[in-house]
PDB file of the backbone (N, CA, C, O) and the ligand in Angstrom, with CONECT records:
HET     ZN  A 101       1
ATOM      1  N   UNK A   1       4.619   7.612  -7.492  1.00  0.00           N
ATOM      2  CA  UNK A   1       4.266   6.982  -6.126  1.00  0.00           C
ATOM      3  C   UNK A   1       3.312   7.858  -5.314  1.00  0.00           C
ATOM      4  O   UNK A   1       3.647   9.037  -5.204  1.00  0.00           O
ATOM      5  N   UNK A   2       2.207   7.479  -4.744  1.00  0.00           N
ATOM      6  CA  UNK A   2       1.327   8.441  -4.135  1.00  0.00           C
ATOM      7  C   UNK A   2       1.926   9.004  -2.800  1.00  0.00           C
ATOM      8  O   UNK A   2       2.562   8.263  -2.050  1.00  0.00           O
ATOM      9  N   UNK A   3       1.719  10.288  -2.525  1.00  0.00           N
ATOM     10  CA  UNK A   3       2.199  10.906  -1.403  1.00  0.00           C
ATOM     11  C   UNK A   3       1.072  11.096  -0.423  1.00  0.00           C
ATOM     12  O   UNK A   3       0.058  11.620  -0.885  1.00  0.00           O
ATOM     13  N   UNK A   4       1.073  10.781   0.773  1.00  0.00           N
ATOM     14  CA  UNK A   4       0.067  10.971   1.845  1.00  0.00           C
ATOM     15  C   UNK A   4       0.577  12.223   2.627  1.00  0.00           C
ATOM     16  O   UNK A   4       1.673  12.234   3.187  1.00  0.00           O
ATOM     17  N   UNK A   5      -0.259  13.237   2.627  1.00  0.00           N
ATOM     18  CA  UNK A   5       0.059  14.497   3.363  1.00  0.00           C
ATOM     19  C   UNK A   5      -0.214  14.369   4.847  1.00  0.00           C
ATOM     20  O   UNK A   5       0.414  14.959   5.726  1.00  0.00           O
ATOM     21  N   UNK A   6      -1.271  13.491   5.033  1.00  0.00           N
ATOM     22  CA  UNK A   6      -1.386  13.388   6.621  1.00  0.00           C
ATOM     23  C   UNK A   6      -0.308  12.652   7.304  1.00  0.00           C
ATOM     24  O   UNK A   6       0.169  12.972   8.392  1.00  0.00           O
ATOM     25  N   UNK A   7       0.072  11.553   6.523  1.00  0.00           N
ATOM     26  CA  UNK A   7       1.192  10.738   7.299  1.00  0.00           C
ATOM     27  C   UNK A   7       2.580  11.274   6.849  1.00  0.00           C
ATOM     28  O   UNK A   7       3.604  10.841   7.376  1.00  0.00           O
ATOM     29  N   UNK A   8       2.611  12.234   5.854  1.00  0.00           N
ATOM     30  CA  UNK A   8       3.870  12.777   5.364  1.00  0.00           C
ATOM     31  C   UNK A   8       4.892  11.839   4.932  1.00  0.00           C
ATOM     32  O   UNK A   8       6.087  11.978   5.195  1.00  0.00           O
ATOM     33  N   UNK A   9       4.336  10.761   4.180  1.00  0.00           N
ATOM     34  CA  UNK A   9       5.055   9.667   3.827  1.00  0.00           C
ATOM     35  C   UNK A   9       4.686   9.168   2.379  1.00  0.00           C
ATOM     36  O   UNK A   9       3.502   9.246   2.051  1.00  0.00           O
ATOM     37  N   UNK A  10       5.597   8.664   1.490  1.00  0.00           N
ATOM     38  CA  UNK A  10       5.350   8.053   0.127  1.00  0.00           C
ATOM     39  C   UNK A  10       4.827   6.759   0.525  1.00  0.00           C
ATOM     40  O   UNK A  10       5.320   6.063   1.412  1.00  0.00           O
ATOM     41  N   UNK A  11       3.769   6.458  -0.196  1.00  0.00           N
ATOM     42  CA  UNK A  11       3.154   5.008  -0.218  1.00  0.00           C
ATOM     43  C   UNK A  11       3.339   4.199  -1.372  1.00  0.00           C
ATOM     44  O   UNK A  11       3.200   4.673  -2.499  1.00  0.00           O
ATOM     45  N   UNK A  12       3.630   3.070  -1.180  1.00  0.00           N
ATOM     46  CA  UNK A  12       3.771   2.217  -2.460  1.00  0.00           C
ATOM     47  C   UNK A  12       2.292   1.962  -2.953  1.00  0.00           C
ATOM     48  O   UNK A  12       1.388   1.764  -2.141  1.00  0.00           O
ATOM     49  N   UNK A  13       2.084   1.976  -4.302  1.00  0.00           N
ATOM     50  CA  UNK A  13       0.691   1.819  -4.751  1.00  0.00           C
ATOM     51  C   UNK A  13       0.280   0.502  -4.466  1.00  0.00           C
ATOM     52  O   UNK A  13      -0.930   0.289  -4.394  1.00  0.00           O
ATOM     53  N   UNK A  14       1.131  -0.475  -4.279  1.00  0.00           N
ATOM     54  CA  UNK A  14       0.544  -1.873  -3.966  1.00  0.00           C
ATOM     55  C   UNK A  14       0.289  -2.008  -2.678  1.00  0.00           C
ATOM     56  O   UNK A  14      -0.333  -3.003  -2.306  1.00  0.00           O
ATOM     57  N   UNK A  15       0.745  -0.980  -1.703  1.00  0.00           N
ATOM     58  CA  UNK A  15       0.265  -0.942  -0.307  1.00  0.00           C
ATOM     59  C   UNK A  15      -0.931  -0.314  -0.077  1.00  0.00           C
ATOM     60  O   UNK A  15      -1.489  -0.503   1.004  1.00  0.00           O
ATOM     61  N   UNK A  16      -1.447   0.433  -0.942  1.00  0.00           N
ATOM     62  CA  UNK A  16      -2.693   1.019  -0.679  1.00  0.00           C
ATOM     63  C   UNK A  16      -3.879   0.158  -0.460  1.00  0.00           C
ATOM     64  O   UNK A  16      -3.851  -0.875  -1.129  1.00  0.00           O
ATOM     65  N   UNK A  17      -4.903   0.313   0.296  1.00  0.00           N
ATOM     66  CA  UNK A  17      -5.959  -0.489   0.487  1.00  0.00           C
ATOM     67  C   UNK A  17      -7.150  -0.033  -0.374  1.00  0.00           C
ATOM     68  O   UNK A  17      -7.818   0.891   0.090  1.00  0.00           O
ATOM     69  N   UNK A  18      -7.485  -0.512  -1.478  1.00  0.00           N
ATOM     70  CA  UNK A  18      -8.548   0.004  -2.243  1.00  0.00           C
ATOM     71  C   UNK A  18      -8.280   1.501  -2.538  1.00  0.00           C
ATOM     72  O   UNK A  18      -9.219   2.292  -2.446  1.00  0.00           O
ATOM     73  N   UNK A  19      -7.024   1.934  -2.892  1.00  0.00           N
ATOM     74  CA  UNK A  19      -6.847   3.341  -3.192  1.00  0.00           C
ATOM     75  C   UNK A  19      -6.551   4.301  -1.860  1.00  0.00           C
ATOM     76  O   UNK A  19      -6.216   5.479  -1.981  1.00  0.00           O
ATOM     77  N   UNK A  20      -6.694   3.744  -0.781  1.00  0.00           N
ATOM     78  CA  UNK A  20      -6.638   4.443   0.646  1.00  0.00           C
ATOM     79  C   UNK A  20      -5.412   4.160   1.261  1.00  0.00           C
ATOM     80  O   UNK A  20      -4.856   3.062   1.273  1.00  0.00           O
ATOM     81  N   UNK A  21      -4.926   5.435   1.889  1.00  0.00           N
ATOM     82  CA  UNK A  21      -3.721   5.042   2.694  1.00  0.00           C
ATOM     83  C   UNK A  21      -3.900   4.045   3.813  1.00  0.00           C
ATOM     84  O   UNK A  21      -4.886   4.132   4.545  1.00  0.00           O
ATOM     85  N   UNK A  22      -2.920   3.029   3.993  1.00  0.00           N
ATOM     86  CA  UNK A  22      -3.095   2.083   5.060  1.00  0.00           C
ATOM     87  C   UNK A  22      -3.036   2.659   6.473  1.00  0.00           C
ATOM     88  O   UNK A  22      -3.534   2.083   7.440  1.00  0.00           O
ATOM     89  N   UNK A  23      -2.387   3.853   6.537  1.00  0.00           N
ATOM     90  CA  UNK A  23      -2.061   4.542   7.795  1.00  0.00           C
ATOM     91  C   UNK A  23      -3.308   5.342   8.255  1.00  0.00           C
ATOM     92  O   UNK A  23      -3.803   5.054   9.345  1.00  0.00           O
ATOM     93  N   UNK A  24      -3.849   6.327   7.499  1.00  0.00           N
ATOM     94  CA  UNK A  24      -4.800   7.201   7.858  1.00  0.00           C
ATOM     95  C   UNK A  24      -6.220   7.011   7.015  1.00  0.00           C
ATOM     96  O   UNK A  24      -7.226   7.649   7.326  1.00  0.00           O
ATOM     97  N   UNK A  25      -6.193   6.122   5.983  1.00  0.00           N
ATOM     98  CA  UNK A  25      -7.302   6.018   5.304  1.00  0.00           C
ATOM     99  C   UNK A  25      -7.728   7.114   4.270  1.00  0.00           C
ATOM    100  O   UNK A  25      -8.802   7.087   3.670  1.00  0.00           O
ATOM    101  N   UNK A  26      -6.830   8.019   4.135  1.00  0.00           N
ATOM    102  CA  UNK A  26      -6.883   9.105   3.107  1.00  0.00           C
ATOM    103  C   UNK A  26      -6.893   8.509   1.720  1.00  0.00           C
ATOM    104  O   UNK A  26      -6.210   7.525   1.439  1.00  0.00           O
ATOM    105  N   UNK A  27      -7.702   9.140   0.838  1.00  0.00           N
ATOM    106  CA  UNK A  27      -7.986   8.610  -0.495  1.00  0.00           C
ATOM    107  C   UNK A  27      -6.750   9.064  -1.297  1.00  0.00           C
ATOM    108  O   UNK A  27      -6.604  10.274  -1.464  1.00  0.00           O
ATOM    109  N   UNK A  28      -5.907   8.261  -1.775  1.00  0.00           N
ATOM    110  CA  UNK A  28      -4.676   8.704  -2.539  1.00  0.00           C
ATOM    111  C   UNK A  28      -4.884   8.057  -3.978  1.00  0.00           C
ATOM    112  O   UNK A  28      -3.924   8.089  -4.748  1.00  0.00           O
ATOM    113  N   UNK A  29      -5.952   7.534  -4.346  1.00  0.00           N
ATOM    114  CA  UNK A  29      -5.942   6.826  -5.679  1.00  0.00           C
ATOM    115  C   UNK A  29      -6.022   7.949  -6.724  1.00  0.00           C
ATOM    116  O   UNK A  29      -5.340   7.844  -7.743  1.00  0.00           O
ATOM    117  N   UNK A  30      -6.821   9.029  -6.534  1.00  0.00           N
ATOM    118  CA  UNK A  30      -6.686  10.067  -7.638  1.00  0.00           C
ATOM    119  C   UNK A  30      -5.559  10.587  -8.001  1.00  0.00           C
ATOM    120  O   UNK A  30      -5.353  10.989  -9.146  1.00  0.00           O
ATOM    121  N   UNK A  31      -4.613  10.634  -6.945  1.00  0.00           N
ATOM    122  CA  UNK A  31      -3.330  11.312  -7.300  1.00  0.00           C
ATOM    123  C   UNK A  31      -2.424  10.373  -7.819  1.00  0.00           C
ATOM    124  O   UNK A  31      -1.397  10.765  -8.373  1.00  0.00           O
ATOM    125  N   UNK A  32      -2.704   9.081  -7.696  1.00  0.00           N
ATOM    126  CA  UNK A  32      -1.980   7.984  -8.322  1.00  0.00           C
ATOM    127  C   UNK A  32      -2.140   7.863  -9.847  1.00  0.00           C
ATOM    128  O   UNK A  32      -1.277   7.412 -10.601  1.00  0.00           O
ATOM    129  N   UNK A  33      -3.378   8.333 -10.213  1.00  0.00           N
ATOM    130  CA  UNK A  33      -3.755   8.192 -11.622  1.00  0.00           C
ATOM    131  C   UNK A  33      -3.332   9.412 -12.521  1.00  0.00           C
ATOM    132  O   UNK A  33      -3.452  10.560 -12.093  1.00  0.00           O
ATOM    133  N   UNK A  34      -2.821   9.137 -13.813  1.00  0.00           N
ATOM    134  CA  UNK A  34      -2.333  10.112 -14.757  1.00  0.00           C
ATOM    135  C   UNK A  34      -1.722  11.232 -14.046  1.00  0.00           C
ATOM    136  O   UNK A  34      -2.438  12.206 -13.813  1.00  0.00           O
ATOM    137  N   UNK A  35      -0.472  11.238 -13.656  1.00  0.00           N
ATOM    138  CA  UNK A  35       0.328  12.439 -13.243  1.00  0.00           C
ATOM    139  C   UNK A  35       0.432  13.459 -14.233  1.00  0.00           C
ATOM    140  O   UNK A  35       0.380  13.105 -15.411  1.00  0.00           O
ATOM    141  N   UNK A  36       0.558  14.560 -13.980  1.00  0.00           N
ATOM    142  CA  UNK A  36       0.754  15.717 -15.041  1.00  0.00           C
ATOM    143  C   UNK A  36       1.708  15.364 -16.095  1.00  0.00           C
ATOM    144  O   UNK A  36       1.402  15.496 -17.280  1.00  0.00           O
ATOM    145  N   UNK A  37       3.054  14.840 -15.655  1.00  0.00           N
ATOM    146  CA  UNK A  37       4.125  14.679 -16.569  1.00  0.00           C
ATOM    147  C   UNK A  37       3.806  13.593 -17.417  1.00  0.00           C
ATOM    148  O   UNK A  37       4.450  13.492 -18.462  1.00  0.00           O
ATOM    149  N   UNK A  38       2.902  12.740 -17.149  1.00  0.00           N
ATOM    150  CA  UNK A  38       2.454  11.654 -18.192  1.00  0.00           C
ATOM    151  C   UNK A  38       1.663  12.268 -19.307  1.00  0.00           C
ATOM    152  O   UNK A  38       1.811  11.845 -20.453  1.00  0.00           O
ATOM    153  N   UNK A  39       0.785  13.297 -19.019  1.00  0.00           N
ATOM    154  CA  UNK A  39       0.115  14.016 -19.964  1.00  0.00           C
ATOM    155  C   UNK A  39       0.987  14.845 -20.937  1.00  0.00           C
ATOM    156  O   UNK A  39       0.804  14.946 -22.151  1.00  0.00           O
ATOM    157  N   UNK A  40       1.938  15.406 -20.223  1.00  0.00           N
ATOM    158  CA  UNK A  40       2.931  16.224 -20.938  1.00  0.00           C
ATOM    159  C   UNK A  40       3.766  15.381 -21.995  1.00  0.00           C
ATOM    160  O   UNK A  40       4.070  15.798 -23.113  1.00  0.00           O
ATOM    161  N   UNK A  41       4.084  14.163 -21.491  1.00  0.00           N
ATOM    162  CA  UNK A  41       4.914  13.233 -22.183  1.00  0.00           C
ATOM    163  C   UNK A  41       3.933  12.674 -23.324  1.00  0.00           C
ATOM    164  O   UNK A  41       4.464  12.333 -24.381  1.00  0.00           O
ATOM    165  N   UNK A  42       2.572  12.559 -23.192  1.00  0.00           N
ATOM    166  CA  UNK A  42       1.678  12.039 -24.208  1.00  0.00           C
ATOM    167  C   UNK A  42       1.479  13.179 -25.427  1.00  0.00           C
ATOM    168  O   UNK A  42       1.517  12.900 -26.626  1.00  0.00           O
ATOM    169  N   UNK A  43       1.270  14.446 -24.904  1.00  0.00           N
ATOM    170  CA  UNK A  43       1.172  15.491 -25.824  1.00  0.00           C
ATOM    171  C   UNK A  43       2.474  15.643 -26.678  1.00  0.00           C
ATOM    172  O   UNK A  43       2.463  15.805 -27.898  1.00  0.00           O
ATOM    173  N   UNK A  44       3.600  15.574 -25.899  1.00  0.00           N
ATOM    174  CA  UNK A  44       4.798  15.697 -26.626  1.00  0.00           C
ATOM    175  C   UNK A  44       5.134  14.634 -27.704  1.00  0.00           C
ATOM    176  O   UNK A  44       5.760  14.926 -28.723  1.00  0.00           O
ATOM    177  N   UNK A  45       4.645  13.278 -27.402  1.00  0.00           N
ATOM    178  CA  UNK A  45       4.714  12.154 -28.229  1.00  0.00           C
ATOM    179  C   UNK A  45       3.915  12.449 -29.519  1.00  0.00           C
ATOM    180  O   UNK A  45       4.349  12.224 -30.649  1.00  0.00           O
ATOM    181  N   UNK A  46       2.702  12.976 -29.235  1.00  0.00           N
ATOM    182  CA  UNK A  46       1.683  13.293 -30.395  1.00  0.00           C
ATOM    183  C   UNK A  46       2.326  14.255 -31.297  1.00  0.00           C
ATOM    184  O   UNK A  46       2.300  14.037 -32.508  1.00  0.00           O
ATOM    185  N   UNK A  47       2.921  15.334 -30.806  1.00  0.00           N
ATOM    186  CA  UNK A  47       3.532  16.552 -31.592  1.00  0.00           C
ATOM    187  C   UNK A  47       4.706  15.885 -32.474  1.00  0.00           C
ATOM    188  O   UNK A  47       4.886  16.131 -33.667  1.00  0.00           O
ATOM    189  N   UNK A  48       5.456  15.020 -31.709  1.00  0.00           N
ATOM    190  CA  UNK A  48       6.664  14.325 -32.371  1.00  0.00           C
ATOM    191  C   UNK A  48       6.213  13.590 -33.590  1.00  0.00           C
ATOM    192  O   UNK A  48       6.806  13.737 -34.659  1.00  0.00           O
ATOM    193  N   UNK A  49       5.148  12.778 -33.454  1.00  0.00           N
ATOM    194  CA  UNK A  49       4.647  11.783 -34.379  1.00  0.00           C
ATOM    195  C   UNK A  49       4.126  12.640 -35.574  1.00  0.00           C
ATOM    196  O   UNK A  49       4.354  12.215 -36.707  1.00  0.00           O
ATOM    197  N   UNK A  50       3.534  13.658 -35.440  1.00  0.00           N
ATOM    198  CA  UNK A  50       2.944  14.508 -36.289  1.00  0.00           C
ATOM    199  C   UNK A  50       4.115  15.243 -37.052  1.00  0.00           C
ATOM    200  O   UNK A  50       3.945  15.498 -38.245  1.00  0.00           O
ATOM    201  N   UNK A  51       5.230  15.578 -36.464  1.00  0.00           N
ATOM    202  CA  UNK A  51       6.307  16.222 -37.080  1.00  0.00           C
ATOM    203  C   UNK A  51       6.933  15.088 -37.990  1.00  0.00           C
ATOM    204  O   UNK A  51       7.350  15.402 -39.104  1.00  0.00           O
ATOM    205  N   UNK A  52       7.003  13.892 -37.588  1.00  0.00           N
ATOM    206  CA  UNK A  52       7.598  12.910 -38.380  1.00  0.00           C
ATOM    207  C   UNK A  52       6.791  12.567 -39.543  1.00  0.00           C
ATOM    208  O   UNK A  52       7.294  12.390 -40.653  1.00  0.00           O
ATOM    209  N   UNK A  53       5.533  12.471 -39.297  1.00  0.00           N
ATOM    210  CA  UNK A  53       4.499  12.426 -40.340  1.00  0.00           C
ATOM    211  C   UNK A  53       4.647  13.325 -41.414  1.00  0.00           C
ATOM    212  O   UNK A  53       4.590  12.904 -42.569  1.00  0.00           O
ATOM    213  N   UNK A  54       4.854  14.666 -41.131  1.00  0.00           N
ATOM    214  CA  UNK A  54       5.066  15.684 -41.979  1.00  0.00           C
ATOM    215  C   UNK A  54       6.301  15.488 -42.801  1.00  0.00           C
ATOM    216  O   UNK A  54       6.347  15.774 -43.998  1.00  0.00           O
ATOM    217  N   UNK A  55       7.380  14.949 -42.065  1.00  0.00           N
ATOM    218  CA  UNK A  55       8.574  14.725 -42.777  1.00  0.00           C
ATOM    219  C   UNK A  55       8.479  13.745 -43.763  1.00  0.00           C
ATOM    220  O   UNK A  55       8.987  13.897 -44.874  1.00  0.00           O
ATOM    221  N   UNK A  56       7.738  12.548 -43.363  1.00  0.00           N
ATOM    222  CA  UNK A  56       7.487  11.575 -44.285  1.00  0.00           C
ATOM    223  C   UNK A  56       6.616  11.941 -45.577  1.00  0.00           C
ATOM    224  O   UNK A  56       6.782  11.417 -46.678  1.00  0.00           O
ATOM    225  N   UNK A  57       5.822  12.755 -45.327  1.00  0.00           N
ATOM    226  CA  UNK A  57       4.904  13.217 -46.546  1.00  0.00           C
ATOM    227  C   UNK A  57       5.808  14.111 -47.291  1.00  0.00           C
ATOM    228  O   UNK A  57       5.775  14.069 -48.521  1.00  0.00           O
ATOM    229  N   UNK A  58       6.599  14.899 -46.698  1.00  0.00           N
ATOM    230  CA  UNK A  58       7.679  15.823 -47.473  1.00  0.00           C
ATOM    231  C   UNK A  58       8.660  14.765 -48.304  1.00  0.00           C
ATOM    232  O   UNK A  58       8.854  14.964 -49.503  1.00  0.00           O
ATOM    233  N   UNK A  59       9.176  13.810 -47.730  1.00  0.00           N
ATOM    234  CA  UNK A  59       9.977  12.831 -48.477  1.00  0.00           C
ATOM    235  C   UNK A  59       9.197  12.285 -49.706  1.00  0.00           C
ATOM    236  O   UNK A  59       9.745  12.279 -50.809  1.00  0.00           O
ATOM    237  N   UNK A  60       8.020  11.858 -49.550  1.00  0.00           N
ATOM    238  CA  UNK A  60       7.209  11.206 -50.581  1.00  0.00           C
ATOM    239  C   UNK A  60       7.067  12.227 -51.669  1.00  0.00           C
ATOM    240  O   UNK A  60       7.235  11.881 -52.838  1.00  0.00           O
ATOM    241  N   UNK A  61       6.773  13.445 -51.361  1.00  0.00           N
ATOM    242  CA  UNK A  61       6.548  14.274 -52.417  1.00  0.00           C
ATOM    243  C   UNK A  61       7.938  14.646 -53.232  1.00  0.00           C
ATOM    244  O   UNK A  61       7.877  15.066 -54.387  1.00  0.00           O
ATOM    245  N   UNK A  62       8.933  14.499 -52.686  1.00  0.00           N
ATOM    246  CA  UNK A  62      10.210  14.767 -53.306  1.00  0.00           C
ATOM    247  C   UNK A  62      10.738  13.520 -54.180  1.00  0.00           C
ATOM    248  O   UNK A  62      11.255  13.656 -55.289  1.00  0.00           O
ATOM    249  N   UNK A  63      10.541  12.316 -53.545  1.00  0.00           N
ATOM    250  CA  UNK A  63      11.073  11.252 -54.083  1.00  0.00           C
ATOM    251  C   UNK A  63      10.220  10.195 -55.009  1.00  0.00           C
ATOM    252  O   UNK A  63      10.721   9.277 -55.658  1.00  0.00           O
ATOM    253  N   UNK A  64       8.815  10.524 -54.931  1.00  0.00           N
ATOM    254  CA  UNK A  64       7.887   9.646 -55.694  1.00  0.00           C
ATOM    255  C   UNK A  64       7.183  10.772 -56.612  1.00  0.00           C
ATOM    256  O   UNK A  64       6.653  11.833 -56.283  1.00  0.00           O
ATOM    257  N   UNK A  65       7.369  10.150 -57.932  1.00  0.00           N
ATOM    258  CA  UNK A  65       6.694  10.947 -58.962  1.00  0.00           C
ATOM    259  C   UNK A  65       5.559  10.244 -59.444  1.00  0.00           C
ATOM    260  O   UNK A  65       5.706   9.234 -60.132  1.00  0.00           O
ATOM    261  N   UNK A  66       4.403  10.702 -59.134  1.00  0.00           N
ATOM    262  CA  UNK A  66       3.135  10.226 -59.503  1.00  0.00           C
ATOM    263  C   UNK A  66       2.888  10.295 -61.028  1.00  0.00           C
ATOM    264  O   UNK A  66       1.817   9.911 -61.498  1.00  0.00           O
TER     265      UNK A  66
HETATM  266 ZN    ZN A 101      -1.769   8.430   5.396  1.00  0.00          ZN2+
END
């Protein structure tokens, strides 16, 4: 949820007027996009998937005799 420092209040994303605070017209759209924890989650998911992929290849090598 976007935080307006000028108004010292959290604004609902739906309440923003074209990405701006309805109280003071401060631009809050940038803060609302891709928060840092989303990026961390994304990186973590990629690492996890690569780890599982490695496990899958390992399983194939052990169980499938070409
Ligand atoms: Zn404001």
